[in-house]
C-alpha positions in Angstrom: 101.5 112.4 47.7 101.1 111.8 44.0 98.9 113.9 41.6 96.1 111.4 41.6 95.7 111.5 45.3 95.9 115.3 45.4 93.3 115.6 42.7 91.0 113.1 44.6 91.4 115.2 47.7 90.6 118.4 45.7 87.4 116.8 44.2 86.3 115.8 47.7 86.8 119.4 48.9 84.9 120.8 45.9 81.8 118.7 46.7 82.0 118.9 50.5 80.8 122.5 50.9 77.8 122.3 48.5 76.8 119.0 50.1 77.1 120.5 53.6 74.9 123.4 52.6 72.3 121.4 50.6 71.2 119.3 53.6 70.2 122.3 55.8 68.6 123.9 52.7 66.5 120.8 52.2 65.5 120.7 55.9 64.7 124.4 56.1 63.3 125.4 52.7 62.0 122.0 51.7 60.5 120.3 54.7 59.8 123.3 57.0 58.3 125.5 54.4 56.1 122.7 53.0 54.7 122.1 56.5 54.0 125.6 57.6 52.9 127.1 54.2 51.7 126.1 50.7 55.3 126.3 49.4 56.0 122.7 48.5 57.6 123.1 45.1 61.1 123.3 46.6 61.1 119.9 48.2 61.7 117.9 44.9 64.5 119.9 43.4 66.3 120.3 46.7 65.9 116.6 47.4 67.4 115.7 44.1 70.2 118.2 44.4 71.1 117.0 47.9 70.9 113.3 46.8 73.2 113.9 43.9 75.7 115.8 46.0 75.6 113.2 48.8 76.3 110.3 46.3 79.1 112.3 44.7 80.6 113.0 48.2 80.4 109.3 49.1 82.0 108.2 45.9 84.8 110.8 46.2 85.3 109.8 49.8 85.8 106.2 48.8 88.2 107.3 46.1 90.3 109.4 48.6 90.2 106.6 51.1 91.6 104.2 48.5 94.2 106.5 47.0 95.4 108.2 50.2 95.4 105.0 52.2 93.5 106.6 55.1 92.7 104.5 58.1 89.1 103.4 58.5 88.5 105.8 61.4 89.4 108.8 59.3 87.2 107.8 56.4 84.3 107.1 58.9 84.8 110.5 60.4 84.4 112.2 57.1 81.3 110.1 56.3 79.7 111.0 59.7 80.5 114.7 59.0 78.4 114.4 55.8 75.4 113.2 57.8 75.5 116.2 60.2 74.0 119.5 59.0 77.0 121.8 58.2 79.4 119.0 59.1 80.9 119.1 55.7 82.2 122.6 56.4 84.3 121.3 59.2 85.4 118.4 56.9 86.4 121.0 54.3 88.6 122.7 56.9 90.3 119.4 57.7 90.7 118.6 54.0 92.2 122.0 53.4 94.8 121.4 56.1 95.6 117.9 54.7 95.9 119.3 51.2 98.3 122.1 52.4 100.4 119.6 54.4 100.7 117.3 51.3 101.8 120.3 49.2 104.5 121.2 51.8 105.6 117.6 52.0 105.8 117.3 48.2 107.9 120.5 47.9 110.2 119.3 50.6 110.6 116.0 48.8 111.3 117.8 45.5 113.9 120.1 47.2 115.6 117.1 48.8 115.6 115.3 45.4 117.1 118.4 43.7 119.8 118.7 46.5 120.7 115.0 46.1 121.0 115.4 42.3 123.2 118.4 42.7 125.5 116.5 45.1 125.9 113.6 42.6 
């Protein structure tokens, strides 16, 4: 995995947790509190925050899908996880594992390249 793909994965991980937490916050603090009490001033800022995070997540997901050459099913899974409250937390766990696997593969490739250079 090249550095551009790794940085795209890292950006997606950075935005996945805040996006996953902003949706339940919008549901609980925005919608629920505005319905059961007079606290309705949280709806607008939480809605804007969640909207920005969701758009960033979708854009970063498209970037990772393009650079990492993921199959459609994998990209669709991560998109569906963003629609489920707290789904992005599971997505972050999957992305962390993928990031770690790519680092291990890159180090193995680097070691194999260094061994081949020493043999020559």
